[in-house]
N, C-alpha and C positions, 0 to 999 in steps of 0.2 A: 467698309464702314470706312476704310482706310483711303479711298477714291473717292468718297462721298466729302471725309475731310478736308483732303485735299482741294478739291473744287470748291467748297463752302470757305476755305482760308483765301483762294483766289479772289472769291467774290466779295469776301468783307474788307481784303487789302485795297480792291481797284473802289471800294466804299468810300475808307477813309483817305486814299491820295487823289481821288478825283472830285469827291463830294468836302470834304475838310481839310485839302490842300495840305495832306500830309503830316497834321497837326500832331504835336509830340503828345498830346494827351490822351487824343484818340488811339492815338498807335499803340500808348501805352496799355488803355486800358483794352483793349483788343487783343494782348499777348498776356493778359493776367486775367481775362476772359478763357481763353483758349486753355492755360495752362489751368485753369480749377477746373473747367469740367472735363481733361482729358483725362486726368488723373479722380475722378472718381470713383472708377474702378480699379482697383489697386495696382493689378498686374495685366490684366485683358489687352490695353491697348498696347503696352510694350510690344506683348505676342504676337499681335496681330499687325503692327507695324512690320516685325520681324520676317513674318510670313509672305506679309507684300511684295518687302525687298526681293523677298526668294526668290519669290513669282517673276519677279520684274530680271533678275539678274540669271534665269534658270536656261539653258539654250531650249530653243522651241518659240522663246516669246520676239515673235516675228514683229510686234506691234509698234515698235519704235528704232529709230536709227543711234548709231550711237552718241549724239551730239543730244539728240534726244531724251534718250536713257540718262543723260550725264543733265540735263537741265529735271528730270524727273527726283532723280539722288539727292539733287539739294533741295528740292522742293520736300522732300524726305526727313531731309535732316532740320528744317524747320519744325516737322512735327516734333521730331526725335528729340530734340531740346526742351520741349514743354513736359517728357515723361521723366516723372520720379524716379522711377524704377528701373535705372537702367542696366543694371547687371539682371535686368530678368530679360529685357532683349541682349543684352551679351550669350545669355545663356540659349536662347533660342535661334539666335541669329549663326550662332559657332555651330549644333546641330544640324541646319538645315547648308550649310557651307560645306562640311566636312561632308556631306552626300554631294553637293556639284562637283567638289576637287576629286573625292575618290572616284566615282560613274563617269567623271568626264561630262557633266552635265552643265559646264558653267558656259554662260554665251557668250561671255567677254573676258579674257584676263586684264585685260586695261580695265574693263569696268569694275570686276572687283578689285583691282588694287587701288581704284578710283573712291571706291567706296571705303574702303579701309583707310585711307587718308584722308577721308572728313571724319572718320568714328575718332583716328590719332588726334586730326588737329582739335576736335571738340571738346575729347574727355582725356586724353593724355597715349604713353605709351602703357602706361599699368595697364590701361583699358583694352589696348588691343595685342598686347605680349605672345597672348597665346596664338590668336587668330593670323600673326604674323607669323608664329612658331609652324601654324601648320603648312601656310605656302611654305615656309621655308624645309621643309622635310619635303613637300613636292619636289623643290626642287634639288634638293640633296639625292632623293628617289634616281632622280634619272642620270646622276653622275657616277651612282652605283650598280644602276642597273647597265649603263654601259662597261664597270669593271667587270664585273659578274658575266657578261657575255663574253667579254675576251676567256677570262677564265676558264667558264665552261667551253667555250670553244677550243681549248689547249690540253682539256681531259680523251685519254684514248679507253674510250668506256661507249655504252651504250646511249649514251647522251644526244650523242650526232646522230645514230640512229633513230630515235625514238620520235623526229623529228617533233619536237614537242616545242614552244617557246615562251619561257618561263619571266614574267617583268612583274619586280613587286615593290610596293609603295612600303617603307618604312616609316612608322607613327611615332613619335614621340608621346608616349601616354599619357604625359600631363599638359601637352598641348589639348589632345582632341577628346570628343565626348567617349563616354563611358560602354562599349558594347556588352552584350553576352556572350560570353565564353559556350561555344555552341562546338563538338566533338563530331565528326562526319567520317564516314569513310572513303577515302581517298583513293583512284586506282593505281597499281603500282609506279608506272609513269609518273604520274604529279608525287606520289611518295619518295621517289629515287630524287628529283627535281628539287623537293625542299632540303631533303638530306643535305643535297650537294650546295645547295645556297645557306643552309646553315654552317655549314663548315669553313664556305667563303666569307662568308661577314662575321662568324665568332672569331674565325683568325685572326682578323683584321681587329676584331673590336673586342678582346678578351674583360671578360668582367659582366658583360651586357647578356640580356636573354630577349630571347624572339618568343612570342606567342603568336601563332598566326591565329589570322581571323577569318573564317571562311565563309559569313555572311556577307562578308565586302568584298568576296571574289566574283572578278568577271571572266568569262572567255571568248574566244571564236573558233567554233569550231567548222570543220569542212565536213559538208554532207553529200553524200550521191543519192539521189533521186532518177524516177524512172527518167522525167523531163529534164533530167542536167542536171548539174553538179550549184550546188547555193555555200554562202559561207552563214553561218548564226551567228549571231551577238547575243550571247545568253548569260545569264548570272551562272554562278559558279555551282548550286544547286539543279540550275536546269542539266546543266552540263553533265554532271553527276547522271541525272537520271537518262538522260537521253544516251550515253554512253554504252549502258546497262543493253541496247537493244542492236548493238553489236553483234552479242553473242545469245542473245533469247529475242523473240518476235513475237510473243504474248504471256506478257506477263500482269500480275495482280499488285493491288495496293501494298499487300504483304508482303510479297515477293521484293519489290520496289525498297520500302521502309527496311526491309535485313540486309538490303545491298547495300543500302549509302547511310543507313544511321540518320536521315534526315528526323529531326521532331515531326510531329504526326501536322499539327497544322501549316508549317513551311512547306512541308511533300503537298498536302492537297492544294497549297494555294499555286506550289510551281508543275503541279501536274495540268491543275485548272489554266494554268497559262498556255501549257504545250497543244492541249487537247479541246479546250473549250473557247480560246479565243478567236484572235484574226487568222492568226501565222499557225495551223493546227497541225502540226509533224507528226502528231501521234493521235491513233484514232481510239476514242474512247467507250467498252460497250460496259452495257446501253448504251448508248448517248445523253446528254444531260447537261446544265452547264456548271453543276455540282459535281463531286467527287466524290462517293459513296465507298463504303468497305469495300461493298463485293465486286469494285468496276474491275474489268481490267482492258488493259492497253498493249496496243500492236503499233509499229512504226508505220508511218504511211508514205509508202513508196511511189503515189503519184502526187504527193504534195507538188503544186505548182505558186509559182511567184515571178513577175516580171521583173523584181530585182534582184541580183545577183548577190550583195549582203542584206539579210533581212536582220533587223533587232526583234528580238521576242521579251517585249514590255515581263518584266515578272509583277503577278498580280501583290500589289503591295496593301498590307495590312492599314488600312487609318489609322491614322494616331488616337490613341484611346482616351481616355480622360485618366486613366492610370498613367498611363505616360506621358503628359501632360501636369497630371500632379507630382511626380518623379523629379523633371526637371526645375517645378515651383521647387521641389524640395530640395532638390541642390543647391539653388538659389538661397534657400533659407539658410541650411548650415553654412554655404560659403559667409553669407553676411554673422553666423555667430561668430565664426573665427575671426573676422575683421572686427567686429567689435571689440570682442576679446582683447585683441593684437594693439587696438589703440589703446583701449582703456592702460594697458600693459606702458603702452609707449609713453602716455600724459603723466602716468603715476612714477613712472622711472623717471623723469626730466624735474617733475614738481615735487618727488618725495611725498607731500602734504597738501590736500585739498580737500575743501568742502564738497558736499553733494552737488550742490545747485553750479560750483564751479566747473566740478565736471561734466556733469551734465552738457553743459552750457558750452565747453572745448570739445565733447563728442561731437555737438552738432553742428559743428563747425570744422570736422577733420573727416565726418563720414560721408559717403557721395549717395546714400539711398534716405527713402525716410526710413524713420525708425521710431517708435512711441517710449512715451517715457517706461512706462512698466517692463517695457522690454529692456529697455538699459538697465533696470532697476536688477532685473533677472542675473545680469551677464557681472555685474558686479558681487550680485551674491555668490556666486559658481566661483568668480576669481577668490571672493574671501574663502572659500570651502577649501580651494586649492592652494592655499599659503601664498599665491602670488600679493596680496594686500590686506589692512587689517580694518578694523574699525579703530579709531579713536578713544582709549579709555576713559579720558575726561568730558570726549565730548564725542555722541552717539552720530553725529551730523558730518562729522567729519573722515577721512580715512588716510593711510598712511601705507607707503610702501614697502613691504617686505622684502628686501634685498634676499 
């Protein structure tokens, strides 16, 4: 849909430029018409434009050169300006940007920063502060990892002998999307490395707390097959499953679940990617595309591939309606906080205001569409919480409560 909108906008611009000689009234009418029809559906256009940008900035998008991508981003920004619910765009964009940064799926750091610069220029620093924080976290993590490798290299312990290498991304909770906490069982070597990193990091930053996120981890494993050695680029969950086959060659779904403690649905998708996908480093018995309760798995020693390093894609659960609603709900909650803050800010400055003047000032300050009924609810909520009160002599007037 977004590409069709871009093509349609190009066509209309061409008509205004060539047939109406860039007449200002026609140009303004075109802008007003686009703004009106794009916002007929409250949140969907913002979500679709964010997803379209993600598709274009993701690694593997080879349909455009950097110059063509830059021109495309400029065109996307024209559509973005028409959107009323820009905070909806920001919520979906942030979630997709996090995936690109953490899994290394970004096509170009320059293109990412260019898009960020365009958003900042359009909406101000407040809009992009969390997105900029995500980039800052990734840069700081590089320095932290260099220092950690020096620290770990100086330790006289089994760390060096384990032949394991650990790279950690330190994410500031306020910048990034929220992720579900999932406890899994890690091999002793990984646990040991985690403990050493905890000691290293918390020794430098006392008072901070680290919460490990196994759902975001990925690994490179060395694998020995009959036809030669390979490197497997896998998710942490895929790695936990494959490592089990160092000690056992015929494992059931229940065996693997008990050993890894990976959640059932996640484990089935993980096994599906390893035994039913293009790179079948495991064999499933009986054969089939889905993983059933009684299936058993063996290491495929005869696996072959012309590449030395093989990326085994994790089967992703498609974004469900529940996840989309959860993102929209977070936007809704953020809006409530922003409305409350704006009301308190205005009342603190003005001390006394009529209802109509307060509503008028709120419309000037808020950067997202809001209904009068929603504003009234927030005013009532603040009255209940003693931030403001109705004037005793004039019910249509509010007083600030210091």
